[in-house]
N, C-alpha and C positions, 0 to 999 in steps of 0.2 A: 946522266939520263935519270938515274935513280932520284938524284936530288930534284930534278925539275919534275918528276912524277910525284915527289913527296910534297912540293910546294903547291902543285895543282889540287892534290887531295885536301890539303889544309884551307885552300882558298874555297874549294866547293863546300866544305864543312862549315865555314864561316858563313858563307851565303845562305846556306840553308838554316842556320842558327838565327841569323838575323830575320830571315823570312818567317821563321817559325814563330819568333816572339812577335812580330808584327801582326801575323795571322791569329795569334792567340790573343792579343789585345783588342783586335778590333771585334770580334764576336762577342766581347765581354760588354763593350758599349751597346752594341745592339741588342744583347740580352737583357739589359737593364730596362731598355726602352720597351722591349717586347714583353717583360713582365708586366710593366705599367699598362701597356695597351690591353694585354689580356684580362688584367685585373678589372680595368674599366669595362670591358666587354661583359665579363661576369656579373659586375654590379649592375649593368644595364639589364641583363637578363633576369636578374633577381628583382629589379624593379617592375619588369614586365608581370612576373609571377605575382606581384602585389597589387597590380591594376587591372589586370586582364583575367576576368572571371573564367573564360574558356581554358586559357593556358593553366591556370592554377587548379582547375578541377581534377587534373590527372596527376597521380603520384609520381609517374615516370618523368614527367616535366621537372618536378622538384628535385628528383634524384639527379637529372641532368645539370640542373643549376648546383649541386653539392659536388658533381665531378669537375665542374669548370674551376671552382675554388680550389679543390684538393690536388688537382693537377699543377696548378699554379704553386702550391705550397711545396709539393714533392720535388718539383723541378728546381726550386729556390728556397729551401727551409732556413736560410739565413738572411733572406732580402729583407728589406724594409716593409715589404708587403706580407711577409710571413704572418705576423701577429694578426694582421687584419683578415687575412684568410681563414685562419682557425676561429676568429670571431663571427666572420659570415657563415661558417660551416654551423656554428652553434645557434645562430639565429634561423638559418635554414630549417635545421632538424627540429627546432622548438615550433616553428611556424607549421611545419608538417604534422607534429604531433596535436596541434591546435586543430589542424584541418581533417586528419584522418584517425587520430586517436590511438596510434600504434605504441605501445610502451618502448618498443625498440627505439623509436625516433627521440623519445625524451631522454633516454639513456645516452644516445649519441650526443645529443646537445650537451648534457653534463659533461661528458668525456672531453669534448672540444673546449668547453669553457676552462675546465680544468688544466687542460693542455697549456692555455695561454699563461694562466698565473704560475704554472710549474716551469715553463720554459722561458716565459719573458716577464717576469715579476716587476721590472722596473719599467716596463712600456704603459704607455698612457691608457691603454685599454685593459689593463690588469684590473684596476678597480671597477670599471664597467662589467668585466667578466664575473667578478665576485658578486656584484649586485645582480647580474643575472641569475647566477646560481642561487642567491638567496630568494629572489622572487619565485623560481622554479620549485624549491623546497617549501615555500609558504603555500603554493597551490597545491603540494603534495601532502599538505597538513603535517610538515615536519618542522615547527616553528624554531625547535632549540637547533636544528642543523642549519636552518636559514640564519639565525642569530650568529653562529659561528663565522658564516662568511661576512656578515655585515660587521662584526668586531674587527676581522682583518683591514676592513676599509677605514673605521674611525681610528684604529691603532697605527696603522702603517702608511695610510694614503690621506693624510690630513690636507694635502693641497690639491688632491683630486676632485673631479667635477662630481664625484657620486658620494663625497663626504657628507654633506649636509643631508641628503636624501637617506643614507644610511642611518643617521643619527635619529632621523624622524621615525623611520621604520623600527629601529631598536626599541625606540620609545613605546611605541604601540604594542610591539611584542611583550615588552616587559610588562605593560599594564594588563594585557589580554591574557597572557600565558605565565605570568610570574617568572619571567627570565630576568636574571640579574644583569645590570648594565656593567660594561667594562669600567674600570676605574678612571679611564681617561676621560669619560664623559662626566664624571661626578667629583672630579678633585678641585682643589682650590685655585688651580690655574686655569686661565682662559676665560674669555668674555661670556661664552654662550654655554659653559658648562653648567649642569644641575647641581644642587647642593644636597647633601646627605641629610635626610631626616632621621634620627636616631630613635631607638626604642623609647616608648614613653615611660616616665616615672611619675608616681602617684603616692600620694598619702590622704587617707581619708578617715573620717569619723561620721557620726550619726548627723552631725550638723555642718561639716566643713569638708571640702575635698581641696587639695592642691595638686595640679598637674603640671609637670614640666616637660617640655618639648625641646630637645636640643638639636641643633643643625650644624653641618660643617662650616657654615658661614652665614652671614646676614642674609636674610630671606624676606620679601614682602609677604605678609600674611592678612587674612581677612577673616574675622568671626561673625557667625550668623546663629542667632537664637531662634529655633523653631518652636512656635507656640504649641501649646498642649493642645491636642485633639482628643476624640472620644477614646481612641484606643492606645494612644502614646502620650506619655508625659513631655514637658519640655525638653528639647535637646540642644545641645550647643556643639556646633562644629567649627573647626578652624581649617581654612585652606591655605596652604604654602605654595607660592608660586615658584616655578622654575626649580622644583624639588623632585626628589626621589627617594623611595625607601625600599630598601632590599626585600625581596621576596618572603624570606623567613620571618619578618616582622609584620606581615599583613594579615595576619590571622586575628579575629576578634579575641580579646582577653576578658573573659568573665571575671568579675571581681566580687561583687555583692559584698563590699566591705564598708558598712556605713552607708553614706550618702551615694557613693559611686558604684553603679552596678556593673558597667562594662565600658571597655574603651575598644573602639573600632578604628584602626589605621590602614588606609590603603592607598593605592595608586589610583586616584580619582580619574585623572587625565593623564595622557603622556608625560606632562610637565606639571602636574599638581598634585600634591600629597593631601589628603584629607584625613583629619583626626576627629572622630565623633565621640563625645561623651555622653553616655546613657546615664543619667542622673535621677535619682528618685524624686526629688524636687529641686528647682531652682528658684531661690528666692532673688539672689542678686549675684552678680559675678564681676570680677576685674582681670583685666589681661594686660600683660605688658611684657617687654623683652629686656634682656640684660646682655651685655657683651663679654667676651673673653671668658669662655666660649659663648657664641650666640645661643641663647635659649629663650623660649616663650613660656612665662608662668601664668597659669590661669588659677585663680582663686574663687572658688564658688561656695556660697553659703545656700543652705536649705531655707525652705519656707518657714517663716518664723523667727529666723535668726538674721534678716537682712541688715538691721542697723542696731540690734541689741548689743551693749556691752556685756561682757561675762562678768557678772557680779554675784556675790554669794555673801548673805549677811550672816555672819558667824561671830561669836565672841572672840575678841583680839586678845591672845595671852599677853600677860605683862612680863617684860625681861626682868629677870632676878634683881632685887633692890641693889645688892652690891655691885651690880654691873652699872647702875645709874648714878650711884652715889658719888658726890663730889665730883661729878663730871664737868671739866672747864668748858667754857664756851670760847670758840676762836673767833676773835674779832676780824673781820675782813681787813685787809691791808689798805693803807691809805691810798690815794691816787699815786703818790709817788713811789710806791712799793708794788703796785700792780704790774705784773709781767705778762707780756703777750709775745708770741714768736712772730717775727716779721720773715716771711719766706724769701723775700729778696737778699735778706742780709744773713739769714740763718743764726741770728743771736738775739739774745734778750734786749729789749728797750722798755723804757718806760711810757706810759701813756697818761694823758691828763684824764680828769673826770668826766669831761665831755667825751672823751673817745670810748668810754666803758659802756657796753651793751649787755643785756642777759645772755647772749651767746658767747661772750668771751670773759665774764667774770661773774663770781657768785656774790650776790648781795648780802649784807649783814642779816643775820636770822632776825634779830628784833626789829629790823626796818624792812623786812621783806613783805611787800604788799601783796604778793601773788596769793597768798593763803587768805586774804581778806575776803569775806563773802560780799562785802558791800562793794568792792571795787572790781570783783571779778565774777561773771556769771558762772553758776555752777554746772558741771557736765552732768551726764545721766548718771556716771558712776557716782559723782559726789551726792547727787540727790537720792540715791538708793542706799548710800552707805556702803562702802567697799571693805569686804572681809577677804582674807587670802586663804585659799584652801590648798593652791597648788602653785608652786613655782618652777619654773624651767631655768636651770643654769646651763649656759653655753660656754664651755672652755673652747676658745677659739683655735682655728687649724687643726693640725693632727695628720698622723699618717704620712703620707708624700708631701704634705705641706708643713713645713716646720715653723712657718711664720718668720719673725725677725729672729736674727742670730748674732750674737756678740759675746765676747767673753767666754767662749766654749759653752754658752747656754742657748737653749731653744725656747722661743716663746710658747710652742706647744707643750713643752714638758712643765713650764712654770704655771701655766693657767689651769692645766689639767690637776696639778697639785693644789692650787688654791681652790678650785672647784669641789675637789674631793674633801678638802678640809671644811669649806663652807657649808656643804650640804647638811651634815648633822647639826652643824649650828643654827641653821634656820629652822630645821624640823624641831629642835628643842625650843627655841626662842619663840617661834611663831605657831608652833603646834600644826604646821602643814607638810604636805607631801612635797618633796623635791625630786625632780627629774632631771638627769644629766643628759645632754644631747651626745656625749660620748663619755664613757667612763675608762677608756684606754686609748692607747696611741693608735687611732684609727682615723682615716679621713672622711669628713661628713661635708657634704656641699652646703654652700651658704643658703640655698632656697630650701633645702631639708631641714635645717636647723629650725627656721621659723615655722616649717609646717609640722614639726614635731610638737611645739608650743601650742600651734592652733588646734591640732587634731587631740592633743591631751587635755584641750578646754583650760589651759594655765590661766592664772589671774596676773602673773608677772614674768617677765621674760628679762633675764640678765645675762648679757654676753661679756665674758671676761677676756681682756687682752693685755699685752704689754707693748708699749710704743718703740719706736726706733727714730733715729735722727742723724742725719749727715754729719753734725756737730756733736762731739761727745760731751760739750758742757751742757746741753740741754737736759734737763731733768723735770719730774713732777708728775702730778695727777691731773687728769681730765676725764669729764665724764661727758658722754654724747647721748643725744636722743635724735630720732629720724626728723629731718625737716630740710627744706632748701636753705642754702648758704651762699654768701658771698665771700666768706673767709677764706682765703687761699691756703692757710695752714691746716684749717678742717677739712678742706678738699684733699690736701696732700695725705692726711691721716686715712681719710675714708678711701682714697685710691690705693693706699699701702694695704689696708685690710681687705679691701675688694680684689686685689690683685688686678688692678687695671691701671688706665691712665688718667690723669687729671683732665684731659681732654674728653674722654669719653664721660667722666663724672659729670662735667658741664652739660653734654648732651643728655645725660640721664635726668637731670633737673627739670626738664621739660615733661618727660613722663611722670615724675612724681607729683608735680602740681596737680594732677587729677586723682592720683592714687591716694594721696594723703588727706582728703577731705574727710576727716572725721575727728572726733574729740579726744583720741588717743594722745595726740601730739602735746597737748596742755597736761594730760595726766602723766605723760612719759617726762615732761619738762619738770614737774613737781617732784616725780620720784628721783630723777637725776640729781636734783638739787639737795634733796634730803639726804642721799646716800654719799654724795660728794662732800658736804659740809660734815656728816658724821665722821668721815675718815679723816678729815683734816683736823677736826677738832681734838680726836683722841691722839693722833699722831704728834700733835703739839704738846700735848699733856705727857706723852710717853717718851719725850726725847727726840722726836722726829721732826721738830719744827722746822728744819731747813727744807723740808719738801715743798716744791714750788707749787702754788695754787694756780694751775693753767685754766681753771674755770670749768663751766658747764657750757657745753657748745652744741650746736646742731649741725649736721652733715648727713648726706644721702649714702648711709651704710646699706649694702645689700641685704646683709643678714637681718635688718631690722624691717625691711619692706614686706608689708602684708601682715605684721604681727597684729592680732586682734585683741591685745591687752597692752597696757603700758609697758614700753620696752626701752632698754637702756644699753648702752655699751661703754664699759669701764676701761680706760687705758690705765693700768695700776701704777706703772712706772716706766723709765726708759731704760732697755736692755743695753743701749749703747753709752749709759753713763755709768761710771764705776761706782759712784755713791749709792745710785739706785739698784745697782745690781747687788752691793753689799747688803742693802736692806731686803732685797729678795732672797738672799741666802740666809737670812736670820729668821728662824722659825717663831721668835716672838713677833716679828713684823707681819709674817704670814697670819699669826693668830690674831694680831690687830685688825688686819684688813678684814678678815671674815667675820670678826665680831661687829666691826663697825658697818660693814655692809649690811648685816642683820639688823643693827640698830636703825640704820638709816632706813631700811624697809618699814621697820616698825613705826618709826616716827612718821613715815608718809602714810601709813594707814591710819595712824592716830589722828593725824592733822586733817585727814578727809573726814573722817567720822565727826571731828570736832566741828569742821564746817558745816556739815550735814545737821548737826544738832543746833548749831548758831542759826542756820538758815531756817530750821523748823520754828525755833523759838522766835525769830524776827517775823515769820509768816503767823505764827499764833498771835503775836502781839498785834499784828496789823489787823487780823481777823477780829480779835477782841475789841480793839478800837472802832472797827467797822460796825460791830454789833451795838456798842455803846451809843454811837451816833444814831 
């Protein structure tokens, strides 16, 4: 009997258990459908509030709408409708604030939107909630708080439907309220990102100004010259598209240093940075860009200096007689001895006479027709007679930039030593002032070096470098001046010194074709040949005859761009060749280099003066003949 009773009880419990499970499961299905139905009814009532003026006129009706969504959320806080209910509560209370202007309503709206991003940060309505919060705080005149919510969207919801609008709104806030943009909007990655425009650098004198504007990446820019009005001088401004400048750099910078009076940089529009140059007088200007890193360079000349070369008629000191006594002349090698470097093979090959050009070989001094006034028109500098009062020496590289390195030597150290040794030699030999772009181991940008020469009103610019080559057999001396080139080896050397690629160097030539329309190229070519020949002459006489003559060449070196005086770049030797390195470690060779650079400059000045005199003599003769007739 007891056993039968026990079995009956167990069966009854089992029946109730099964029935209980089925009863529990069935209401769950009905509840989900019920939640959906109640949500649709609540949305319908909200839409009536939006369209029925009589219904929306009473605040109690709006509160009824809030109760509809609140009941749904409280009954099913983890259902799929929970985030939507919170979002609708935020909308209802914001609409109530718009209608009845009670502060409690907008506070409630903010609270519900914050609940969404706190409880459901991964839901598709989270970025919408952040955007609503931002728009609320913009209306409350709290732009910084609004920006914080927008930053959340662009940083954490890149695939959200509010991402693009958040970016646009942040750009406007940044422009109007000097609010910094998040890095994700101005980094180098992404197709729609803005580029940073960095603080402007400048160098200025009474007649010349160079301004350099760097950006985090290549940008499109447009310059506009505003003509002089009754109350304002000519002004130049540059607009950088799809760009951004941080708020701390937007204040005007008063300068009043020579020609440049003020620089004004600002976020002109949400995606445009404008840089305005207030300049005392603008006679002419050139603007160009350089890569790695991308920067825009503006060279401005004041009125009265638009096309004048810097000339100074001074007595040219003579180098001491013992320095010139019995100085041997170096004959140019025959065609079978001329050596140029073929980049495809990276080794020395001979070239025939028909292959030699002024860009790859130096002609014999006694056969050089470049200095013949009958065959070459005289430049303005030659017509006026060029004296040298000031020379800028530019030891390449420095600081964080070591230049070429080999055999435990660094290019920056070698050229600094040469420059420091050369400076007093030039001062004594030519009676001129010598300025170094750097007199210690510090980094100086390429565009600053040229700016120093221009602002100092220098007469000559000499940049000193040491070459390098993948082949340790390559050695010798080569001297460059600024010009376009198709010579692959010259492009390789220029790319090395410019710290860029040969591909970008090729692109740069299009820019240079317009920049270099002046008579400095011919003057620089003459200077380069005189200095180059002088070094090789004396090297042969002093036992360094095995130095290879790699010639005077032309190439687009950044450091020479914009120089307003004859400018050359000397590659003194190859740091990758053990014989050249041995010479560079020899104090006697360094003394030879410095003395012969000085002699070459002296020869250049003397030849220019001689041409001027010969030109004048020829003109006088012609004038006399005309009078006799």
